N, C-alpha and C positions, 0 to 999 in steps of 0.2 A: 551463610549465617550473618546477620547484621552485627555491626560492631557493638551496638548497645546491648544486644542479647548476649554476645560473647562476654561483655563486661559483667552482666548480671550472673551468668553461669559461673564466671571466675570467682565472684564474690560469694556465691552460694557454696562453692567448693571449699573456699577458705574458711567460711563459717562452720562448715560441717566438721572440720578438724581443728577446733580452736586451739587446743593444747599444742598440737604439732605446728600450727601456724605461728603461735607465740614463740615457741622455742626456736623455730627457724629464723624468725625476725630478730631474735636476741643478738645474734652475731653482728647483724647489720646495725642494730641500735648501739651496741658497744663501740663498733668501729666509727660510726658517725660522731657519737658523743666524744670519743677520744680525740678525733681530729679537731673538733671545735674547741675543746678544752686546751689541748696542747698548743695549738696555733694561737689561742688567746693568751696563754702564758708567755709564749715566745714573743708575740707582738707587744704585750704589756711590758716585758723586760726591755725590749728595744726602745719603746717610747719613754720608759723611765730613765734609761741611760741618756737618751737624747736631751730630755728635760734637765737632767743633772749637769750635763756638759754646758748646755746653754745657760743654766742658772749660775754658772761661775762668773758670768759677765759677757760683754759683747766685744767683738773685734780683738779677741785675745790672741797673743802669739807667745808660745812657750819655746824657750831656747835651752837646749841641754847639750852636753858634750856627747860625742858618739853618734851612732846611727839609731834612730828610733824605729824599732820593729819588735813585734811580739816574739819572745823566745831569746832575744839577745840579752846578754848580761850587761848591767849598767857599767858605764865607763867612769873611772875616777876623775872627778872634775879638776881641771887646772885653773879654773877661774878664781879670781880674788876680788877684793873691793876695788882695786884699780881698774879691773875690767868692767865692773858695774858703773864706775864713773865715766869710762870711755864710751860705753854703750848708751849711757844717758845723754851724752852729747849727740850721738847719732840719731836717737829717737826724738830729740827735741826737748829734753828736760827730765829731771829725776822723778817728777810727779807722774810720768808716763810708764814707769817700770818699777818692779819690785824684784828682790832677789831672795833666795831661801837656802837655808842649811838645815837639813833634817836629821833627826836621831830619835831613838827610843830611849826614854829615861824614866826613872821612878821619881814621883813627887810625893811629898809627905806634909801633913799638917797634924802635929801631935802623934796619935797612934794610927791615924788613917793614912793610907798610902794607895797609890795607883800608878800603874805603868802607862805612860801616855806617849803620844806622838809629839815630840818637841820640835818646834819650827823656829829657827832664827830668821827674822824677816826685817824688812824696812818699814818705815812708818807709812809708806804709800800703799801697803797691801789692801786696805779697804777701798782705796780709790781704783785700783786695778781690778780686783775681784769684788764681787757683790757679797758683802758680809755685814750683817747688822749686829749692833751691840745691844744687850739687854740692860747692862749696868755699867757705870763708870765711863771711861774713855779708852782710846787706843794709844799705842806708842807714839812718841813724838820724834822729830828730827834730833832734838837734843839727847833723847834716850839712846838713839843709835850712835850718834857722834861720840858720846861719853861712855858707851858700853854700860849703861845703867842697868842695875839688876831689878828690872820690873817685868811683869808678866800679865798677859791677857789670857783668861781661862776659857776653854770650851764649856758649854752649859753642863754637860755631864760631869766634867772634872769638878766644877764648882759645887755641884750637888753632892758628890761623893765625899769630897774633902771638908766642906764647910756646912753641909746640911742646909738648915733654914737661915743660917747667919748670912749677913751681907759680907762677901769676901773682900770688897774694895777697901784697900788700905791695910789689909791684914797681911801677915807674913806666911811664907811657905818655903819648903826646901825643895830645890831642884837638883838632883844628883849630889845632895849634900851641901849645896850652896844656897844661902838665904836670898829669896826674891820677894818683892812686894807686889801684891796684886793691884792692878790699876783698872781692870775692866773685865767684864764677862760677856761672851758672845751670846746672841740669841740662839735658842734651840734650833738645830738644823737637821740632825739625824744622819742617816747613811747617804753617802755620795760616792758613786763609782766604787762601791765595795769598801769604802773607808768610813769609819764613824767620825764625822767631823766634830762631834761634841766631846771627843776625847783628845782634842788638840790643846796645846799650850803654846802661845806665841811669846817670844822674847826678842829683844833687839838682836840683829844679826851679829853685831860686834861682840855682844855679851855671849852669844852662843859659840862664836869662834874661840873666845877666851875659855869658856867652860869646857869645850871639847878639845882644846889644845890644837887647833888647826886654823889655817888662814883661808881655807877654800870656800867657794860658793857653789852649791850644787846645781842651781838652775836659775834662770831669769824668766820673768813673765812681763810682757809688754802689752799695753793697751794702745792699739793703733788709733790714730785720730779719724781714720777713714777706712771702712772695710774694703774699698776698692784698691787701696794701696798696701794692704797688709802683706801681700806676697813680696812686693818690692822692698818693703821695710825689713822683712825677714832676710832677704838676700843681703841687704846692707849690714845688718847686725852680724850675720854669719861671716861676711867678708872681713869685718872689723876684728872679730874674735880669731879668725884664721890667721890674719896678719900678725896678731899679737902672740899667737901660739902656733907657729909653723909645724906642719906635720900632724896636727890634731884635728879630727873632724868634728864639726858641730852641726846640729840639726835645729831648724826652726819649724815648728808644727803649729798649724792653725786649728781652730775649733772644727772647721769643716773637714779637715783631714782626719782629725780624731773621730768625728762622727762617721766619716766614710769607712774607716777601718773597723770601728766597733759595729757599724751597721752591717757590713759584710759578714762579720763573724756571727752576729746574732741572727742575720738572715739565713745563713747556712744552718745554724742551730734550729731555727724554726722549721726549716725544710726537713731536717732530719727527724724532728719530733713528729711532723705531719706524716712522713714516710713510715715511721714506726707504727703510728696509729692506723695508717692505711693498710697495714698487714691484717689488722682485725677485719677490715672490710673485705679483703681477699678471702680470709677464712670464712666470713659470713657468706660470700658468694659461692664458695665450694659447698657450704651447707645447703644453700638454696638449690643448687644444681642437683645435689644428692636427693633432697626431698622431692623435687619435681620428677626425677627419674622413678622414685618409688611411687609417686602419685600416678604416673603413666602406667606402671605395671598394675597397680590396684584397679585402675579404671579402664583396663583394656576392653572389657565387654561393653562398657558405656561408649567408648570410642568406636567400636565395631558397629554398635547400634546406630550411632549418629551418622556414620558413613553409609550404613544401609538405607537410611531414610533420606539421603541426599546431601549430607555435609561433605564439602570438598576438603582435600588434605590441607589447603591453605586455611580453611576455617578452624580446623582442629589445631593447627600450628599457632594461629593467632590467639585462640582461647588459652592454651597453656603458656604462651609467652606473656599474655596479660596477667595471668596468675603469678608468674615469677616477678614481673615488674611491680605488681601490687604489693607483693611481700616485701620487696626491698624499698619501695617508695614509702609504705607505711612505717617500715623500720627506720627509714631516713628521717621522716618527720618527727617520730618519737625521739630519735637520737639527737636531732637538732634541739628539741625542747630541753632534753636532759643536759646536753652539752652547754647550752646558753645558761641554764640554771646553775650548773656546776661551776662555770666560769665566774658568774656573778657572786656565787658563794665563796669561791677562793679569794676573789678580790676584796670581799667584805670582811672575811673572818681570818685572813692570814696576811703576812707581810709580802707574800708573793704577788707581784702585779699581774693583772690579767686584763686584756682589752679585746673585746669581741670585734672581729672584722667580718663584715658581711660577705666578703669574697670567700672566706674560708667556709662559712655556713653554706653559701650557695654551691661551692665546689663539692663539699661533703655530700650535700643532697644530690647534686648532679651525678657524682660518682656512684652513689648508692643506687640510683635509677639505672645507670649504665651497667652496674653489676648485675641487676635483674635481667637486662637484655642479653648481656654477654653469656652469663651462666644459665640463662633460660632457653637459649637458642637450641642447644643440643637436645634437651628433653622434649621441647616443643616439636622439633623436626622429627624426632623419633616417633612421637605420637601421631604426627601427620602422615608418616610413611607406613603405618600399620595396615596390613591387609584386612579388610572388613570380615572376610570369611574366617580367617585364622583367629581374629580378635573375638568373634562371636563364639568360637569353640572353646575359648579360654575359660577355665574354671576359676 
């Protein structure tokens, strides 16, 4: 039997049982669509995190006490303003670094209140990190040196506390202490799982006085050259270790953060794809089952074909083509549904989704391979049927 004729016979056989063909393809369609959608969501999340980390600024170096690793409890910081001044000399000036002291506090304006992320920072924060202002200005060196009670609000905080009013120059309460608003950040949204619009920045010295502490939680440094960022990190860690013997410090670059997060999200994407792949496996079992039923139903046809000269190989190829056609058509349909669903998720929900053509190609290739793998046994069984016994079958 010629290949073209086997192809035509396979198509006729599938068309003759449209409902059964459609139901058999359904498992493959769901499996391929699930692989495409879940991989798109995982890839989109990875790209979103990468863009957020890179959006913080360039050539950044974060210095914290303790060892940075997921699952480790944070270490209480021994750093103070004297350490900030010492590190500024190491990195080449105060304008190259900022420091932070963080806490969660309630802010109030009249009857309106909100629980916010309160950050005590230096005036250099917008220089080190990329952060734009929508109204007013930022903190000054004088504000930090004199512990002045002034604040810069995140866009969301300003909207909830002041509504349509211009908050610049107005008063607000931070943990019961009066502060004057000097600026409002531009709207930023979520970044690394944190709502950046719910932040309030005040001078680091004012935050220390408000919280009754002298500590500094972390340092952020903007390296002048990306090629020297590792060397600069070693110098800063050495300086802090010398000032605080026995205490470990870590200097983490953006590339290191992206590497760790990329590994975690890569594993997550792989797990999602594997879970979706189970649907393909189930669909393959369904294909094998239906093909075995088809062989039994068409035993007399097989016997007749063999009686007029069809070779076992011809019968095997015919049934294998049917199985591959089932999974290939299901794969194409699943690809279309998966791409459409991923685009819909990205457009209508906050969940990021990015279609990767390797996942689409892989899902389609696996669906075709499923047809071959799960179609081999039924096809071989059909090819091995004895024509005399097959013709006797009722």
